[in-house]
C-alpha positions as CSV (number, residue, x, y, z in Angstrom):
1,M,-1.6,-124.7,25.6
2,S,0.5,-127.8,26.4
3,S,3.1,-128.8,23.9
4,W,2.5,-132.5,23.6
5,G,5.4,-132.6,21.1
6,D,7.8,-131.6,23.9
7,D,6.3,-134.2,26.2
8,V,6.7,-136.9,23.6
9,F,10.3,-135.9,22.9
10,D,11.0,-136.3,26.7
11,V,9.4,-139.7,26.6
12,L,11.6,-140.8,23.6
13,K,14.7,-139.6,25.3
14,A,13.8,-141.4,28.6
15,A,13.1,-144.6,26.6
16,D,16.6,-144.3,24.9
17,V,15.1,-144.0,21.4
18,R,18.1,-143.3,19.1
19,Q,16.5,-143.3,15.7
20,V,13.3,-141.5,14.6
21,A,11.9,-142.1,11.2
22,Y,9.4,-139.6,10.0
23,V,7.4,-138.2,7.1
24,P,7.3,-134.4,7.5
25,D,4.0,-133.3,9.0
26,M,2.9,-130.0,10.6
27,G,1.2,-131.8,13.4
28,L,4.5,-133.4,14.4
29,K,6.6,-130.3,13.6
30,R,7.8,-129.5,17.1
31,L,8.6,-133.1,17.9
32,I,10.5,-133.5,14.6
33,E,12.5,-130.3,15.2
34,R,13.5,-131.5,18.7
35,C,14.6,-134.9,17.3
36,I,16.6,-133.3,14.5
37,A,18.3,-130.9,17.0
38,D,19.3,-133.7,19.4
39,D,22.9,-134.9,18.9
40,D,22.1,-138.3,20.4
41,M,19.2,-139.0,18.1
42,R,19.2,-139.7,14.4
43,A,16.2,-138.3,12.6
44,V,15.6,-139.9,9.2
45,S,13.2,-138.1,6.8
46,L,11.3,-140.6,4.7
47,T,9.8,-140.3,1.3
48,T,7.0,-142.7,2.2
49,E,6.0,-144.2,5.5
50,E,6.7,-147.9,4.9
51,E,10.4,-147.0,4.5
52,G,10.3,-146.2,8.2
53,L,9.6,-149.8,9.1
54,G,12.8,-150.8,7.3
55,V,14.7,-148.1,9.2
56,L,13.3,-149.3,12.5
57,A,14.2,-152.9,11.6
58,G,17.8,-151.8,10.9
59,A,17.9,-149.8,14.1
60,W,16.8,-152.8,16.1
61,M,19.3,-155.1,14.4
62,G,22.0,-152.6,15.3
63,G,21.0,-152.5,18.9
64,Q,19.1,-149.2,18.9
65,R,15.5,-148.3,19.7
66,G,13.5,-146.4,17.1
67,A,10.1,-144.7,16.6
68,L,8.1,-144.0,13.5
69,L,6.3,-140.6,13.2
70,M,3.6,-140.2,10.6
71,Q,0.2,-139.0,9.6
72,S,-2.8,-141.3,9.5
73,S,-2.9,-141.2,5.7
74,G,0.5,-143.1,5.8
75,V,-1.0,-146.1,7.7
76,G,-2.3,-147.5,4.5
77,N,1.1,-147.3,2.9
78,C,2.6,-149.5,5.7
79,I,0.1,-152.5,5.6
80,N,2.4,-155.0,3.8
81,M,5.5,-153.9,5.8
82,F,3.7,-154.6,9.2
83,S,4.4,-158.2,8.4
84,L,8.1,-157.5,8.9
85,T,7.6,-156.4,12.4
86,R,5.5,-159.4,13.2
87,S,7.8,-161.9,11.5
88,C,11.0,-160.5,13.1
89,E,9.3,-159.7,16.4
90,F,11.0,-156.4,16.8
91,P,9.5,-153.6,18.8
92,L,7.4,-151.0,16.9
93,L,6.5,-147.7,18.4
94,M,4.5,-145.3,16.2
95,L,3.1,-141.9,16.8
96,V,0.3,-141.1,14.3
97,T,-1.3,-137.7,13.9
98,M,-4.8,-138.1,12.7
99,R,-6.4,-136.4,9.7
100,G,-9.9,-136.9,8.3
101,Q,-11.6,-136.2,11.6
102,W,-12.3,-132.8,13.3
103,K,-12.7,-129.9,10.9
104,E,-11.1,-131.8,8.0
105,F,-11.5,-130.0,4.7
106,N,-9.7,-132.5,2.5
107,P,-11.9,-135.5,1.5
108,W,-8.8,-137.5,0.6
109,Q,-7.9,-137.7,4.3
110,K,-11.2,-139.1,5.5
111,P,-10.9,-142.8,4.6
112,M,-7.7,-143.3,6.6
113,G,-8.9,-141.0,9.3
114,K,-11.9,-143.3,9.7
115,N,-10.1,-146.6,9.3
116,A,-6.5,-146.1,10.7
117,K,-7.2,-147.7,14.1
118,K,-9.1,-150.6,12.5
119,L,-6.3,-151.3,10.0
120,L,-3.6,-151.1,12.6
121,T,-5.5,-153.5,14.9
122,M,-6.0,-155.9,12.0
123,A,-2.3,-155.8,11.4
124,G,-1.5,-156.8,15.0
125,V,-0.7,-153.4,16.4
126,D,-2.2,-152.3,19.7
127,V,-3.6,-148.9,19.4
128,E,-4.4,-146.0,21.8
129,I,-6.2,-142.9,20.7
130,V,-5.4,-139.7,22.6
131,T,-7.9,-136.7,22.7
132,K,-6.3,-134.5,25.4
133,A,-2.9,-132.8,25.0
134,D,-1.8,-133.5,28.5
135,A,-2.4,-137.2,28.0
136,V,-0.2,-137.7,24.9
137,G,3.1,-137.9,26.8
138,P,1.9,-140.5,29.4
139,V,0.2,-142.6,26.8
140,V,3.3,-142.6,24.6
141,A,5.4,-143.5,27.7
142,K,3.2,-146.5,28.4
143,A,3.3,-147.6,24.7
144,A,7.1,-147.2,24.6
145,K,7.5,-149.3,27.7
146,D,5.3,-152.1,26.3
147,A,6.9,-152.0,22.9
148,F,10.5,-152.1,24.1
149,D,10.0,-154.4,27.1
150,N,7.9,-156.9,25.2
151,D,8.9,-156.5,21.5
152,A,5.3,-155.4,21.0
153,R,3.7,-153.3,18.3
154,R,2.2,-150.2,19.6
155,A,0.7,-147.1,18.0
156,V,-0.5,-143.9,19.6
157,L,-3.0,-142.0,17.5
158,V,-3.2,-138.2,18.3
159,H,-6.7,-136.9,17.5
160,Q,-6.8,-134.1,14.9
161,K,-8.3,-131.6,17.4
162,L,-4.9,-131.5,19.1
163,M,-3.3,-129.9,16.1
164,A,-3.9,-126.6,14.3
165,V,-6.6,-126.7,11.7
166,K,-5.2,-127.2,8.2
167,T,-6.6,-125.0,5.5
168,F,-4.0,-124.6,2.7
169,G,-5.4,-121.2,1.9
170,R,-9.1,-122.0,2.2
């Protein structure tokens, strides 16, 4: 099985991303571990997703590129802060692992799993959904290029079927 987390890490390195803000997530585990281990990258663990937009604003003001890694349930937490990216016109690159889709057991995840793309689009973020592991890297590369070349807001949503099924003992 392809490790799309490794592919995305290579894309972030190639795009000269120096700061990665993340909320811990099993779907992003491999990518987060690679970012933490890299001496040229600063990985910032967040308590809530909207903090990541502040981290990315600070990175941009300091001359560095950043990316936000989170789960779809965190999209709702960021709604008000998306105005910061719009007002300041700094690049926004997000990688969002989806919940509330394929084989989801937790009903709390379903509303954002169903509405994340719609909410991101309404907030002015261009969204791509990826359903094949070997496509994640190329789609993130395209999103990174657009975000950093055009100060655009881009999100790549990774479908839940590309991650291990979560059960929490069920």
